[in-house]
PyMOL Python script that loads the backbone (N, CA, C, O; Angstrom):
from pymol import cmd

cmd.read_pdbstr("""\
ATOM      1  N   UNK A   1      74.557  60.111 234.962  1.00  0.00           N
ATOM      2  CA  UNK A   1      74.069  59.263 233.911  1.00  0.00           C
ATOM      3  C   UNK A   1      74.701  59.629 232.568  1.00  0.00           C
ATOM      4  O   UNK A   1      74.882  58.768 231.707  1.00  0.00           O
ATOM      5  N   UNK A   2      75.036  60.910 232.393  1.00  0.00           N
ATOM      6  CA  UNK A   2      75.631  61.332 231.131  1.00  0.00           C
ATOM      7  C   UNK A   2      77.036  60.779 230.948  1.00  0.00           C
ATOM      8  O   UNK A   2      77.490  60.590 229.820  1.00  0.00           O
ATOM      9  N   UNK A   3      77.725  60.519 232.053  1.00  0.00           N
ATOM     10  CA  UNK A   3      79.101  60.019 231.959  1.00  0.00           C
ATOM     11  C   UNK A   3      79.135  58.627 231.331  1.00  0.00           C
ATOM     12  O   UNK A   3      80.108  58.281 230.662  1.00  0.00           O
ATOM     13  N   UNK A   4      78.105  57.836 231.532  1.00  0.00           N
ATOM     14  CA  UNK A   4      78.072  56.486 230.950  1.00  0.00           C
ATOM     15  C   UNK A   4      78.030  56.545 229.428  1.00  0.00           C
ATOM     16  O   UNK A   4      78.513  55.641 228.747  1.00  0.00           O
ATOM     17  N   UNK A   5      77.460  57.595 228.918  1.00  0.00           N
ATOM     18  CA  UNK A   5      77.356  57.757 227.480  1.00  0.00           C
ATOM     19  C   UNK A   5      78.735  57.967 226.851  1.00  0.00           C
ATOM     20  O   UNK A   5      79.003  57.479 225.753  1.00  0.00           O
ATOM     21  N   UNK A   6      79.593  58.684 227.542  1.00  0.00           N
ATOM     22  CA  UNK A   6      80.910  59.013 227.017  1.00  0.00           C
ATOM     23  C   UNK A   6      82.026  58.145 227.589  1.00  0.00           C
ATOM     24  O   UNK A   6      83.194  58.363 227.267  1.00  0.00           O
ATOM     25  N   UNK A   7      81.700  57.185 228.413  1.00  0.00           N
ATOM     26  CA  UNK A   7      82.703  56.347 229.063  1.00  0.00           C
ATOM     27  C   UNK A   7      83.606  55.594 228.083  1.00  0.00           C
ATOM     28  O   UNK A   7      84.818  55.582 228.296  1.00  0.00           O
ATOM     29  N   UNK A   8      83.088  54.967 227.025  1.00  0.00           N
ATOM     30  CA  UNK A   8      83.995  54.291 226.084  1.00  0.00           C
ATOM     31  C   UNK A   8      84.977  55.256 225.424  1.00  0.00           C
ATOM     32  O   UNK A   8      86.148  54.925 225.239  1.00  0.00           O
ATOM     33  N   UNK A   9      84.505  56.435 225.075  1.00  0.00           N
ATOM     34  CA  UNK A   9      85.377  57.437 224.457  1.00  0.00           C
ATOM     35  C   UNK A   9      86.459  57.899 225.428  1.00  0.00           C
ATOM     36  O   UNK A   9      87.620  58.042 225.045  1.00  0.00           O
ATOM     37  N   UNK A  10      86.088  58.127 226.664  1.00  0.00           N
ATOM     38  CA  UNK A  10      87.044  58.563 227.682  1.00  0.00           C
ATOM     39  C   UNK A  10      88.083  57.469 227.939  1.00  0.00           C
ATOM     40  O   UNK A  10      89.276  57.754 228.045  1.00  0.00           O
ATOM     41  N   UNK A  11      87.632  56.232 228.038  1.00  0.00           N
ATOM     42  CA  UNK A  11      88.568  55.124 228.244  1.00  0.00           C
ATOM     43  C   UNK A  11      89.517  54.959 227.064  1.00  0.00           C
ATOM     44  O   UNK A  11      90.702  54.679 227.248  1.00  0.00           O
ATOM     45  N   UNK A  12      88.994  55.132 225.851  1.00  0.00           N
ATOM     46  CA  UNK A  12      89.824  55.051 224.656  1.00  0.00           C
ATOM     47  C   UNK A  12      90.919  56.111 224.693  1.00  0.00           C
ATOM     48  O   UNK A  12      92.076  55.817 224.392  1.00  0.00           O
ATOM     49  N   UNK A  13      90.566  57.333 225.058  1.00  0.00           N
ATOM     50  CA  UNK A  13      91.561  58.397 225.148  1.00  0.00           C
ATOM     51  C   UNK A  13      92.590  58.109 226.240  1.00  0.00           C
ATOM     52  O   UNK A  13      93.778  58.375 226.058  1.00  0.00           O
ATOM     53  N   UNK A  14      92.149  57.575 227.351  1.00  0.00           N
ATOM     54  CA  UNK A  14      93.078  57.244 228.423  1.00  0.00           C
ATOM     55  C   UNK A  14      94.043  56.143 228.007  1.00  0.00           C
ATOM     56  O   UNK A  14      95.235  56.222 228.307  1.00  0.00           O
ATOM     57  N   UNK A  15      93.550  55.120 227.324  1.00  0.00           N
ATOM     58  CA  UNK A  15      94.418  54.028 226.876  1.00  0.00           C
ATOM     59  C   UNK A  15      95.437  54.516 225.860  1.00  0.00           C
ATOM     60  O   UNK A  15      96.589  54.084 225.880  1.00  0.00           O
ATOM     61  N   UNK A  16      95.028  55.404 224.981  1.00  0.00           N
ATOM     62  CA  UNK A  16      95.965  55.942 223.990  1.00  0.00           C
ATOM     63  C   UNK A  16      96.964  56.879 224.658  1.00  0.00           C
ATOM     64  O   UNK A  16      98.155  56.856 224.345  1.00  0.00           O
ATOM     65  N   UNK A  17      96.473  57.700 225.574  1.00  0.00           N
ATOM     66  CA  UNK A  17      97.324  58.699 226.207  1.00  0.00           C
ATOM     67  C   UNK A  17      98.352  58.141 227.163  1.00  0.00           C
ATOM     68  O   UNK A  17      99.391  58.766 227.375  1.00  0.00           O
ATOM     69  N   UNK A  18      98.099  56.994 227.741  1.00  0.00           N
ATOM     70  CA  UNK A  18      98.996  56.466 228.750  1.00  0.00           C
ATOM     71  C   UNK A  18      99.742  55.214 228.313  1.00  0.00           C
ATOM     72  O   UNK A  18     100.101  54.383 229.147  1.00  0.00           O
ATOM     73  N   UNK A  19      99.973  55.072 227.035  1.00  0.00           N
ATOM     74  CA  UNK A  19     100.796  53.966 226.549  1.00  0.00           C
ATOM     75  C   UNK A  19     102.256  54.283 226.890  1.00  0.00           C
ATOM     76  O   UNK A  19     102.795  55.292 226.437  1.00  0.00           O
ATOM     77  N   UNK A  20     102.872  53.450 227.662  1.00  0.00           N
ATOM     78  CA  UNK A  20     104.227  53.738 228.120  1.00  0.00           C
ATOM     79  C   UNK A  20     105.299  53.238 227.155  1.00  0.00           C
ATOM     80  O   UNK A  20     106.319  53.901 226.968  1.00  0.00           O
ATOM     81  N   UNK A  21     105.083  52.100 226.555  1.00  0.00           N
ATOM     82  CA  UNK A  21     106.104  51.522 225.695  1.00  0.00           C
ATOM     83  C   UNK A  21     105.568  51.419 224.266  1.00  0.00           C
ATOM     84  O   UNK A  21     104.974  50.412 223.881  1.00  0.00           O
ATOM     85  N   UNK A  22     105.789  52.472 223.497  1.00  0.00           N
ATOM     86  CA  UNK A  22     105.313  52.476 222.113  1.00  0.00           C
ATOM     87  C   UNK A  22     106.463  52.772 221.182  1.00  0.00           C
ATOM     88  O   UNK A  22     107.382  53.513 221.528  1.00  0.00           O
ATOM     89  N   UNK A  23     106.410  52.201 220.019  1.00  0.00           N
ATOM     90  CA  UNK A  23     107.393  52.467 218.978  1.00  0.00           C
ATOM     91  C   UNK A  23     106.638  52.908 217.735  1.00  0.00           C
ATOM     92  O   UNK A  23     105.984  52.108 217.067  1.00  0.00           O
ATOM     93  N   UNK A  24     106.742  54.194 217.440  1.00  0.00           N
ATOM     94  CA  UNK A  24     106.008  54.746 216.302  1.00  0.00           C
ATOM     95  C   UNK A  24     106.998  55.099 215.203  1.00  0.00           C
ATOM     96  O   UNK A  24     107.275  56.274 214.962  1.00  0.00           O
ATOM     97  N   UNK A  25     107.519  54.099 214.551  1.00  0.00           N
ATOM     98  CA  UNK A  25     108.492  54.354 213.500  1.00  0.00           C
ATOM     99  C   UNK A  25     108.111  53.609 212.238  1.00  0.00           C
ATOM    100  O   UNK A  25     107.656  52.466 212.283  1.00  0.00           O
ATOM    101  N   UNK A  26     108.304  54.277 211.108  1.00  0.00           N
ATOM    102  CA  UNK A  26     108.150  53.582 209.841  1.00  0.00           C
ATOM    103  C   UNK A  26     109.432  52.774 209.590  1.00  0.00           C
ATOM    104  O   UNK A  26     110.404  52.904 210.334  1.00  0.00           O
ATOM    105  N   UNK A  27     109.432  51.960 208.564  1.00  0.00           N
ATOM    106  CA  UNK A  27     110.579  51.075 208.316  1.00  0.00           C
ATOM    107  C   UNK A  27     111.853  51.866 208.023  1.00  0.00           C
ATOM    108  O   UNK A  27     112.933  51.505 208.490  1.00  0.00           O
ATOM    109  N   UNK A  28     111.726  52.933 207.257  1.00  0.00           N
ATOM    110  CA  UNK A  28     112.922  53.717 206.918  1.00  0.00           C
ATOM    111  C   UNK A  28     113.468  54.444 208.135  1.00  0.00           C
ATOM    112  O   UNK A  28     114.681  54.496 208.339  1.00  0.00           O
ATOM    113  N   UNK A  29     112.575  55.007 208.944  1.00  0.00           N
ATOM    114  CA  UNK A  29     113.018  55.707 210.153  1.00  0.00           C
ATOM    115  C   UNK A  29     113.676  54.737 211.128  1.00  0.00           C
ATOM    116  O   UNK A  29     114.673  55.069 211.770  1.00  0.00           O
ATOM    117  N   UNK A  30     113.116  53.551 211.231  1.00  0.00           N
ATOM    118  CA  UNK A  30     113.669  52.562 212.154  1.00  0.00           C
ATOM    119  C   UNK A  30     115.069  52.146 211.719  1.00  0.00           C
ATOM    120  O   UNK A  30     115.972  52.042 212.550  1.00  0.00           O
ATOM    121  N   UNK A  31     115.257  51.907 210.418  1.00  0.00           N
ATOM    122  CA  UNK A  31     116.565  51.499 209.920  1.00  0.00           C
ATOM    123  C   UNK A  31     117.601  52.595 210.147  1.00  0.00           C
ATOM    124  O   UNK A  31     118.750  52.314 210.487  1.00  0.00           O
ATOM    125  N   UNK A  32     117.190  53.829 209.959  1.00  0.00           N
ATOM    126  CA  UNK A  32     118.109  54.952 210.168  1.00  0.00           C
ATOM    127  C   UNK A  32     118.430  55.133 211.641  1.00  0.00           C
ATOM    128  O   UNK A  32     119.582  55.364 212.008  1.00  0.00           O
ATOM    129  N   UNK A  33     117.420  55.028 212.479  1.00  0.00           N
ATOM    130  CA  UNK A  33     117.640  55.299 213.898  1.00  0.00           C
ATOM    131  C   UNK A  33     118.364  54.166 214.617  1.00  0.00           C
ATOM    132  O   UNK A  33     118.953  54.389 215.675  1.00  0.00           O
ATOM    133  N   UNK A  34     118.332  52.966 214.068  1.00  0.00           N
ATOM    134  CA  UNK A  34     119.046  51.871 214.709  1.00  0.00           C
ATOM    135  C   UNK A  34     120.550  52.107 214.692  1.00  0.00           C
ATOM    136  O   UNK A  34     121.280  51.556 215.516  1.00  0.00           O
ATOM    137  N   UNK A  35     121.007  52.918 213.764  1.00  0.00           N
ATOM    138  CA  UNK A  35     122.431  53.201 213.661  1.00  0.00           C
ATOM    139  C   UNK A  35     122.834  54.423 214.475  1.00  0.00           C
ATOM    140  O   UNK A  35     124.020  54.737 214.575  1.00  0.00           O
ATOM    141  N   UNK A  36     121.851  55.122 215.064  1.00  0.00           N
ATOM    142  CA  UNK A  36     122.175  56.330 215.821  1.00  0.00           C
ATOM    143  C   UNK A  36     121.710  56.202 217.270  1.00  0.00           C
ATOM    144  O   UNK A  36     121.003  55.264 217.638  1.00  0.00           O
ATOM    145  N   UNK A  37     122.127  57.163 218.068  1.00  0.00           N
ATOM    146  CA  UNK A  37     121.761  57.150 219.484  1.00  0.00           C
ATOM    147  C   UNK A  37     120.501  57.960 219.744  1.00  0.00           C
ATOM    148  O   UNK A  37     120.134  58.157 220.902  1.00  0.00           O
ATOM    149  N   UNK A  38     119.828  58.436 218.701  1.00  0.00           N
ATOM    150  CA  UNK A  38     118.671  59.308 218.859  1.00  0.00           C
ATOM    151  C   UNK A  38     117.343  58.590 218.630  1.00  0.00           C
ATOM    152  O   UNK A  38     116.344  59.243 218.329  1.00  0.00           O
ATOM    153  N   UNK A  39     117.307  57.295 218.762  1.00  0.00           N
ATOM    154  CA  UNK A  39     116.096  56.524 218.466  1.00  0.00           C
ATOM    155  C   UNK A  39     114.955  56.886 219.411  1.00  0.00           C
ATOM    156  O   UNK A  39     113.811  57.000 218.970  1.00  0.00           O
ATOM    157  N   UNK A  40     115.236  57.067 220.684  1.00  0.00           N
ATOM    158  CA  UNK A  40     114.163  57.370 221.638  1.00  0.00           C
ATOM    159  C   UNK A  40     113.547  58.737 221.363  1.00  0.00           C
ATOM    160  O   UNK A  40     112.325  58.879 221.402  1.00  0.00           O
ATOM    161  N   UNK A  41     114.362  59.734 221.088  1.00  0.00           N
ATOM    162  CA  UNK A  41     113.809  61.058 220.806  1.00  0.00           C
ATOM    163  C   UNK A  41     113.078  61.073 219.474  1.00  0.00           C
ATOM    164  O   UNK A  41     112.121  61.830 219.307  1.00  0.00           O
ATOM    165  N   UNK A  42     113.508  60.255 218.525  1.00  0.00           N
ATOM    166  CA  UNK A  42     112.807  60.152 217.251  1.00  0.00           C
ATOM    167  C   UNK A  42     111.421  59.546 217.455  1.00  0.00           C
ATOM    168  O   UNK A  42     110.449  60.004 216.856  1.00  0.00           O
ATOM    169  N   UNK A  43     111.328  58.533 218.287  1.00  0.00           N
ATOM    170  CA  UNK A  43     110.026  57.937 218.614  1.00  0.00           C
ATOM    171  C   UNK A  43     109.106  58.965 219.256  1.00  0.00           C
ATOM    172  O   UNK A  43     107.930  59.052 218.902  1.00  0.00           O
ATOM    173  N   UNK A  44     109.625  59.732 220.185  1.00  0.00           N
ATOM    174  CA  UNK A  44     108.806  60.730 220.860  1.00  0.00           C
ATOM    175  C   UNK A  44     108.355  61.818 219.891  1.00  0.00           C
ATOM    176  O   UNK A  44     107.235  62.314 220.007  1.00  0.00           O
ATOM    177  N   UNK A  45     109.192  62.194 218.952  1.00  0.00           N
ATOM    178  CA  UNK A  45     108.813  63.186 217.954  1.00  0.00           C
ATOM    179  C   UNK A  45     107.711  62.688 217.042  1.00  0.00           C
ATOM    180  O   UNK A  45     106.794  63.439 216.710  1.00  0.00           O
ATOM    181  N   UNK A  46     107.787  61.445 216.636  1.00  0.00           N
ATOM    182  CA  UNK A  46     106.758  60.861 215.778  1.00  0.00           C
ATOM    183  C   UNK A  46     105.438  60.759 216.538  1.00  0.00           C
ATOM    184  O   UNK A  46     104.378  61.037 215.977  1.00  0.00           O
ATOM    185  N   UNK A  47     105.492  60.370 217.788  1.00  0.00           N
ATOM    186  CA  UNK A  47     104.272  60.288 218.592  1.00  0.00           C
ATOM    187  C   UNK A  47     103.669  61.670 218.821  1.00  0.00           C
ATOM    188  O   UNK A  47     102.447  61.817 218.847  1.00  0.00           O
ATOM    189  N   UNK A  48     104.509  62.674 218.987  1.00  0.00           N
ATOM    190  CA  UNK A  48     104.026  64.043 219.152  1.00  0.00           C
ATOM    191  C   UNK A  48     103.297  64.510 217.891  1.00  0.00           C
ATOM    192  O   UNK A  48     102.241  65.136 217.978  1.00  0.00           O
ATOM    193  N   UNK A  49     103.853  64.208 216.736  1.00  0.00           N
ATOM    194  CA  UNK A  49     103.198  64.572 215.478  1.00  0.00           C
ATOM    195  C   UNK A  49     101.901  63.793 215.269  1.00  0.00           C
ATOM    196  O   UNK A  49     100.974  64.300 214.638  1.00  0.00           O
ATOM    197  N   UNK A  50     101.825  62.584 215.784  1.00  0.00           N
ATOM    198  CA  UNK A  50     100.624  61.771 215.658  1.00  0.00           C
ATOM    199  C   UNK A  50      99.520  62.257 216.590  1.00  0.00           C
ATOM    200  O   UNK A  50      98.347  61.971 216.351  1.00  0.00           O
ATOM    201  N   UNK A  51      99.867  62.973 217.627  1.00  0.00           N
ATOM    202  CA  UNK A  51      98.893  63.431 218.604  1.00  0.00           C
ATOM    203  C   UNK A  51      97.929  64.461 218.016  1.00  0.00           C
ATOM    204  O   UNK A  51      96.749  64.457 218.368  1.00  0.00           O
ATOM    205  N   UNK A  52      98.395  65.336 217.139  1.00  0.00           N
ATOM    206  CA  UNK A  52      97.555  66.404 216.586  1.00  0.00           C
ATOM    207  C   UNK A  52      96.331  65.868 215.851  1.00  0.00           C
ATOM    208  O   UNK A  52      95.233  66.359 216.110  1.00  0.00           O
ATOM    209  N   UNK A  53      96.450  64.885 214.943  1.00  0.00           N
ATOM    210  CA  UNK A  53      95.231  64.380 214.291  1.00  0.00           C
ATOM    211  C   UNK A  53      94.243  63.748 215.269  1.00  0.00           C
ATOM    212  O   UNK A  53      93.031  63.866 215.087  1.00  0.00           O
ATOM    213  N   UNK A  54      94.746  63.085 216.297  1.00  0.00           N
ATOM    214  CA  UNK A  54      93.852  62.491 217.286  1.00  0.00           C
ATOM    215  C   UNK A  54      93.104  63.567 218.068  1.00  0.00           C
ATOM    216  O   UNK A  54      91.916  63.412 218.352  1.00  0.00           O
ATOM    217  N   UNK A  55      93.783  64.646 218.415  1.00  0.00           N
ATOM    218  CA  UNK A  55      93.129  65.726 219.150  1.00  0.00           C
ATOM    219  C   UNK A  55      92.079  66.401 218.278  1.00  0.00           C
ATOM    220  O   UNK A  55      90.973  66.680 218.741  1.00  0.00           O
ATOM    221  N   UNK A  56      92.417  66.665 217.017  1.00  0.00           N
ATOM    222  CA  UNK A  56      91.467  67.306 216.109  1.00  0.00           C
ATOM    223  C   UNK A  56      90.255  66.409 215.878  1.00  0.00           C
ATOM    224  O   UNK A  56      89.114  66.862 215.972  1.00  0.00           O
ATOM    225  N   UNK A  57      90.501  65.149 215.579  1.00  0.00           N
ATOM    226  CA  UNK A  57      89.401  64.215 215.340  1.00  0.00           C
ATOM    227  C   UNK A  57      88.545  64.031 216.589  1.00  0.00           C
ATOM    228  O   UNK A  57      87.319  63.982 216.496  1.00  0.00           O
ATOM    229  N   UNK A  58      89.169  63.931 217.736  1.00  0.00           N
ATOM    230  CA  UNK A  58      88.424  63.796 218.987  1.00  0.00           C
ATOM    231  C   UNK A  58      87.580  65.020 219.286  1.00  0.00           C
ATOM    232  O   UNK A  58      86.454  64.894 219.767  1.00  0.00           O
ATOM    233  N   UNK A  59      88.111  66.208 219.006  1.00  0.00           N
ATOM    234  CA  UNK A  59      87.353  67.440 219.233  1.00  0.00           C
ATOM    235  C   UNK A  59      86.142  67.522 218.317  1.00  0.00           C
ATOM    236  O   UNK A  59      85.045  67.865 218.757  1.00  0.00           O
ATOM    237  N   UNK A  60      86.345  67.206 217.043  1.00  0.00           N
ATOM    238  CA  UNK A  60      85.232  67.230 216.096  1.00  0.00           C
ATOM    239  C   UNK A  60      84.177  66.206 216.494  1.00  0.00           C
ATOM    240  O   UNK A  60      82.983  66.505 216.456  1.00  0.00           O
ATOM    241  N   UNK A  61      84.597  65.015 216.871  1.00  0.00           N
ATOM    242  CA  UNK A  61      83.664  63.976 217.281  1.00  0.00           C
ATOM    243  C   UNK A  61      82.890  64.386 218.532  1.00  0.00           C
ATOM    244  O   UNK A  61      81.681  64.175 218.617  1.00  0.00           O
ATOM    245  N   UNK A  62      83.582  64.962 219.487  1.00  0.00           N
ATOM    246  CA  UNK A  62      82.929  65.397 220.716  1.00  0.00           C
ATOM    247  C   UNK A  62      81.915  66.500 220.441  1.00  0.00           C
ATOM    248  O   UNK A  62      80.808  66.464 220.978  1.00  0.00           O
ATOM    249  N   UNK A  63      82.275  67.483 219.609  1.00  0.00           N
ATOM    250  CA  UNK A  63      81.336  68.552 219.263  1.00  0.00           C
ATOM    251  C   UNK A  63      80.139  68.009 218.496  1.00  0.00           C
ATOM    252  O   UNK A  63      79.008  68.447 218.704  1.00  0.00           O
ATOM    253  N   UNK A  64      80.391  67.062 217.616  1.00  0.00           N
ATOM    254  CA  UNK A  64      79.290  66.480 216.846  1.00  0.00           C
ATOM    255  C   UNK A  64      78.337  65.721 217.762  1.00  0.00           C
ATOM    256  O   UNK A  64      77.120  65.864 217.648  1.00  0.00           O
ATOM    257  N   UNK A  65      78.881  64.920 218.665  1.00  0.00           N
ATOM    258  CA  UNK A  65      78.031  64.170 219.586  1.00  0.00           C
ATOM    259  C   UNK A  65      77.247  65.093 220.515  1.00  0.00           C
ATOM    260  O   UNK A  65      76.101  64.812 220.865  1.00  0.00           O
ATOM    261  N   UNK A  66      77.868  66.174 220.900  1.00  0.00           N
ATOM    262  CA  UNK A  66      77.234  67.100 221.825  1.00  0.00           C
ATOM    263  C   UNK A  66      76.099  67.886 221.155  1.00  0.00           C
ATOM    264  O   UNK A  66      75.108  68.215 221.805  1.00  0.00           O
ATOM    265  N   UNK A  67      76.240  68.185 219.864  1.00  0.00           N
ATOM    266  CA  UNK A  67      75.287  69.057 219.189  1.00  0.00           C
ATOM    267  C   UNK A  67      74.427  68.371 218.138  1.00  0.00           C
ATOM    268  O   UNK A  67      73.726  69.060 217.396  1.00  0.00           O
ATOM    269  N   UNK A  68      74.448  67.067 218.041  1.00  0.00           N
ATOM    270  CA  UNK A  68      73.718  66.402 216.964  1.00  0.00           C
ATOM    271  C   UNK A  68      72.205  66.521 217.112  1.00  0.00           C
ATOM    272  O   UNK A  68      71.492  66.471 216.110  1.00  0.00           O
ATOM    273  N   UNK A  69      71.705  66.672 218.311  1.00  0.00           N
ATOM    274  CA  UNK A  69      70.263  66.794 218.507  1.00  0.00           C
ATOM    275  C   UNK A  69      69.730  68.172 218.119  1.00  0.00           C
ATOM    276  O   UNK A  69      68.534  68.311 217.863  1.00  0.00           O
ATOM    277  N   UNK A  70      70.569  69.170 218.073  1.00  0.00           N
ATOM    278  CA  UNK A  70      70.143  70.519 217.723  1.00  0.00           C
ATOM    279  C   UNK A  70      69.770  70.622 216.248  1.00  0.00           C
ATOM    280  O   UNK A  70      68.977  71.486 215.875  1.00  0.00           O
ATOM    281  N   UNK A  71      70.323  69.761 215.408  1.00  0.00           N
ATOM    282  CA  UNK A  71      70.120  69.882 213.976  1.00  0.00           C
ATOM    283  C   UNK A  71      69.217  68.775 213.424  1.00  0.00           C
ATOM    284  O   UNK A  71      69.201  68.537 212.217  1.00  0.00           O
ATOM    285  N   UNK A  72      68.488  68.120 214.271  1.00  0.00           N
ATOM    286  CA  UNK A  72      67.579  67.058 213.823  1.00  0.00           C
ATOM    287  C   UNK A  72      66.411  67.664 213.063  1.00  0.00           C
ATOM    288  O   UNK A  72      65.888  68.710 213.448  1.00  0.00           O
ATOM    289  N   UNK A  73      66.003  67.010 211.987  1.00  0.00           N
ATOM    290  CA  UNK A  73      64.877  67.524 211.200  1.00  0.00           C
ATOM    291  C   UNK A  73      63.567  67.227 211.926  1.00  0.00           C
ATOM    292  O   UNK A  73      63.433  66.208 212.604  1.00  0.00           O
ATOM    293  N   UNK A  74      62.618  68.122 211.774  1.00  0.00           N
ATOM    294  CA  UNK A  74      61.326  67.978 212.450  1.00  0.00           C
ATOM    295  C   UNK A  74      60.256  67.650 211.411  1.00  0.00           C
ATOM    296  O   UNK A  74      59.332  68.435 211.200  1.00  0.00           O
ATOM    297  N   UNK A  75      60.381  66.494 210.763  1.00  0.00           N
ATOM    298  CA  UNK A  75      59.374  66.142 209.766  1.00  0.00           C
ATOM    299  C   UNK A  75      58.463  65.035 210.197  1.00  0.00           C
ATOM    300  O   UNK A  75      57.569  64.643 209.447  1.00  0.00           O
TER     301      UNK A  75
END
""", "prot")
cmd.dss("prot")
cmd.show_as("cartoon", "prot")
cmd.util.cbc("prot")
cmd.orient("prot")
């Protein structure tokens, strides 16, 4: 029964984690990489850097959801 509570979050992480065809480039990076042969590795590097904030935010959110009942006021 607890899995249903976290199912949307788990599905969201799976959809983000398994995107096969993504282009994570800003306009300047795209213009520069179109002239070089390193466009694919540049995309992968940008996606790798984008992964850290998602992991941190997901961890904080998960800890908050898990422990929010411990700090409820008893008034």
